[in-house]
C-alpha angles and dihedrals in degrees: 000000000000133000117233098175144069085005134356112255138151121232098353121196100261094207094052089043095055096034091065111109090356116069095055097048106021122190133151115322118183122205117199138156132212140172121248089262093053104262117148093199141029116206089001096300136083087229089078089066100045124117132189090261092049090054090052092049090046091055094045093051090051090049088057097047134090093206140003115231118198139159113258093236092053092047090054095045093047093043098239118199134192109285113242109174115221117235093260091052091047089056090054092049091050089050089062095041097256127139118254093241121081108191124202119230122195131198120211130163095187102033089222090151128146104232092191092071118107094258089074097041100093113074090193093055105044118175123233115242119199115199139151138252093259092062117110109276092215093055089048091056091049092051092048088068091066105019143035103253120203123189108217116168137004112252097001136021109278100228098190085050090053090052091050093048092051090049090052088054089055093256100121098143099074121186110197114198097186140196110222095258093053091045091051091051093046093050091047088053091048089238100134126093101178142004123215106198124188112201110203116208093240138109111218100176132217124337104044120114123249125240089262124052137153136070119000116263125235115269095287140104130223109231116214135190121216103233100173143356133201130185134200129163092343094309119119127212112199128185115203124187130200 
């Protein structure tokens, strides 16, 4: 892998590269992948777009986060599991002053979540689930048996409120892994500080969703600044900041 921006360098230390202007201040960092023609999935999953370099960046970004935030539907589709850092990853996290644990936090307006999936299988590593007051009270009680459920918002999940609640819990470096609906809602709520976008050297063709979906935004654009850029085997790894 080589760095193209902000400086040319061969085989940069990915953790140092992505820790810059992040570890000290934290915020909400989003990690997404797309094909060259803008598809967020191939064969219905992001896995179809991944490269060796993307997997390395994915791991490094998790190593530098206090919590992973993801939409419940994406967590189910991508088969999320409780995160148990391996010893070598724990050493890296300690190097940057992070706790060994990396909890998973889900967002769900409906709470239509399969609690038999592996993400809920470890009683000692319960996920957080953020929902809203309009969610079914019975489903909320069922989920509370296997997860820590937080009501945040009335008719929809209040995403700035989620960010604030995580910060109160000491989880201020938030890594959001999508999916596209959650990213669209977070951008609409102005709750994103930076976007790490992997661009896979593939053409997927018509039909696939983009990295942002959901309700249309007001007539405004979100201006971004390209803070850094990596390249490996034709794939690009861009870091944009608000």
